[in-house]
Every structure is written in C-alpha cells, then in structure tokens.
C-alpha positions in Angstrom: -29.9 22.2 -13.1 -30.5 24.8 -10.5 -32.5 24.1 -7.3 -34.9 26.6 -5.8 -33.8 28.5 -2.8 -36.3 26.9 -0.6 -35.2 23.4 -1.4 -31.5 24.3 -0.9 -32.3 25.8 2.5 -34.2 22.6 3.5 -31.3 20.4 2.4 -28.9 22.6 4.4 -31.1 22.4 7.5 -31.4 18.6 7.2 -27.6 18.2 6.8 -27.0 20.6 9.8 -29.3 18.5 12.0 -27.7 15.3 10.8 -24.2 16.8 11.6 -25.3 17.7 15.1 -26.7 14.2 15.6 -23.5 12.6 14.3 -21.3 14.8 16.6 -23.4 13.8 19.6 -22.8 10.1 18.7 -26.5 9.4 18.0 -26.6 5.7 16.8 -29.6 6.1 14.6 -27.9 9.0 12.7 -24.7 7.0 12.3 -26.6 4.0 11.0 -28.6 6.2 8.6 -25.5 7.9 7.3 -23.7 4.6 6.8 -26.6 3.0 5.0 -26.9 5.9 2.6 -23.2 6.3 1.9 -21.8 2.8 1.9 -21.1 0.8 -1.2 -23.7 -1.8 -2.2 -22.8 -5.1 -0.6 -23.7 -8.4 -2.2 -23.9 -12.0 -1.0 -21.7 -14.2 -3.1 -24.3 -16.9 -3.3 -27.6 -17.5 -5.1 -30.9 -16.8 -3.4 -33.2 -19.5 -2.3 -35.8 -19.5 -5.0 -37.9 -22.3 -3.3 -38.8 -20.1 -0.3 -40.4 -16.9 -1.5 -40.8 -15.5 2.0 -37.1 -15.5 2.6 -35.6 -12.2 1.5 -31.8 -12.0 1.9 -31.1 -9.0 -0.2 -30.3 -6.8 2.9 -28.3 -9.5 4.7 -24.9 -8.3 3.5 -25.7 -4.7 4.4 -26.9 -5.6 7.8 -23.8 -7.6 8.5 -21.5 -4.7 7.4 -23.7 -2.3 9.5 -23.3 -4.5 12.5 -19.5 -4.6 12.1 -19.3 -0.8 11.5 -21.4 0.0 14.6 -19.3 -2.3 16.7 -16.2 -0.4 15.6 -17.9 3.0 16.3 -18.9 1.9 19.8 -15.3 0.8 20.5 -14.0 4.2 19.4 -16.6 6.5 21.1 -14.4 7.0 24.2 -11.3 8.0 22.2 -12.2 11.7 21.7 -12.7 12.1 25.5 -9.4 10.4 26.2 -7.7 12.7 23.7 -9.2 15.7 25.5 -7.8 14.6 28.8 -4.4 13.9 27.3 -4.3 17.4 25.8 -5.3 18.9 29.1 -2.8 17.2 31.3 1.0 16.9 30.6 1.3 14.1 33.2 -1.5 12.1 34.7 -1.5 8.7 36.4 -3.6 6.0 34.8 -5.5 5.6 38.0 -6.6 9.2 38.0 -7.6 9.2 34.4 -9.5 6.0 35.0 -11.4 7.7 37.8 -12.2 10.6 35.5 -13.6 8.3 32.8 -15.2 6.0 35.4 -13.6 2.8 34.0 -11.2 0.2 35.3 -7.5 0.8 34.9 -7.1 -2.3 32.6 -10.0 -1.1 30.4 -8.4 2.4 30.2 -5.0 0.9 29.3 -6.6 -1.0 26.5 -8.3 2.2 25.3 -5.0 4.0 25.4 -3.3 1.4 23.3 -6.2 1.4 20.9 -5.8 5.2 20.7 -2.1 4.9 19.9 -2.8 2.1 17.4 -5.6 4.0 15.6 -3.5 7.2 15.3 -0.5 5.6 13.7 0.1 4.7 10.1 2.8 2.8 8.2 4.5 5.2 5.8 6.4 3.8 2.9 9.9 5.3 2.4 11.2 3.0 -0.3 12.2 -0.6 -0.5 9.6 -3.4 -0.2 6.0 -2.3 -0.2 5.3 -3.9 3.1 8.0 -2.0 5.0 8.1 1.5 6.3 8.0 3.5 9.5 5.2 4.1 11.9 4.2 7.8 11.9 1.8 9.4 14.3 -0.8 11.6 12.7 -2.0 13.2 16.0 -0.7 16.1 17.9 -0.5 14.0 21.1 2.4 11.8 22.0 2.4 9.8 25.3 3.9 6.8 26.9 2.5 4.5 29.5 4.4 3.3 32.6 7.8 3.6 30.9 6.8 1.8 27.7 7.8 4.0 24.8 7.8 3.4 21.1 10.1 6.2 20.0 13.9 6.1 20.1 14.8 9.4 21.8 17.6 7.6 23.5 19.3 7.0 20.2 18.3 3.3 19.9 20.1 0.7 21.9 18.7 -2.3 23.7 16.2 -0.5 25.9 14.6 1.3 23.0 14.4 -2.0 21.1 12.8 -3.7 24.0 10.3 -0.9 24.5 9.3 -1.0 20.8 8.9 -4.8 21.0 6.7 -4.5 24.1 4.7 -1.7 22.5 4.2 -3.8 19.3 3.2 -6.9 21.4 0.8 -5.0 23.6 -0.8 -3.2 20.6 -1.3 -6.5 18.9 -2.9 -8.0 22.0 -5.2 -5.0 22.4 -6.3 -5.2 18.7 -6.9 -8.9 18.8 -9.0 -8.5 22.0 -10.8 -5.5 20.6 -11.8 -7.2 17.4 -13.2 -10.2 19.3 -10.8 -12.8 17.8 -9.4 -13.9 21.2 -11.6 -14.7 24.2 -10.0 -14.5 27.6 
C-alpha cells in the first residue's frame, strides 16, 4: 500500500524532530520512544477483581520504564567523557574532573563504567561461559597504572592489574546498579 507524499513528509518530519530530541537527551522523548518500541510487559499475577478502581495493567511497563530511565541517566555523561578522552592523549583525573565539574571519585566511577560498558565477552571456543574481553570502542585508556591488557607479555604484574581492574569494575557496577549502599 502506497502512502501519499504529504503523509510521508509528515512522518519524516516527526521522526527528524524525535531524533533531534533524542540526541539532545530529552527525557520525554526517550520515554516516549521506549514506550512505543518496548515489548509488552506483563505482571505474572492475577488482577484484583474486587477493586474495580485499581488498574494495574500499566504497572509492569512503568517499572521497566523506571529502570530504563535510571540506566539512561547513569550513561548520559559517557559521550562527554569519550569526547575528552579522544581529545587528550594524556590527562590527569583531577583536570578531567574539573572539566566535567564532578568529584574525582565520581569521575573514576564513570571511567570504570565507560570501560565496562564498552567491553564484551567474545566466545572463542570451549565452554560457553568463557572467552576474552574485547573492547568495541576506538579509545583505550588506563587509570593510575591500572591496566587490563597484557602488553608486557603477561607475568605477575599484568595478572595483578587484570585482577584489580576486574574487582574495581565489579564494585563500580554493583554501586551503579544500587545493589550496595555505602
């Protein structure tokens, strides 16, 4: 079925406006896009038929929307951090924290989150749960001597650095997801 040119132009304009809003991190546009494109969530229980005023059909969607928006808010600063990391070959954390107007500890957590979110476990054979971490970004960095690659050919120092990186990444993720309260 063919659409008229006017309707196609109106749809293109609407999607262009929506794209601009999404790129500017407009929360209402992000919520609208999520609600339109997400799968239909259900609550695994029966409704309360005794109370007709209680309408729980949107409860699961609202819960998923809340979780999604919390993740979006955590990751809003990552593109800015990526831009600074591409701009500078070497930059102290204190200077980058001043640019971003955050505390050094908060920036360190964001940097570990950036590193965690841009890595993926790639299966290379063997058990399905094993593989190697591969970065899918064009930026590679290390923080205060903590490296996760083995440029030095392995050895104890490289193993210790990978253990520290894994432990810190785990701590950042646990903190970021709100599981642990300090």
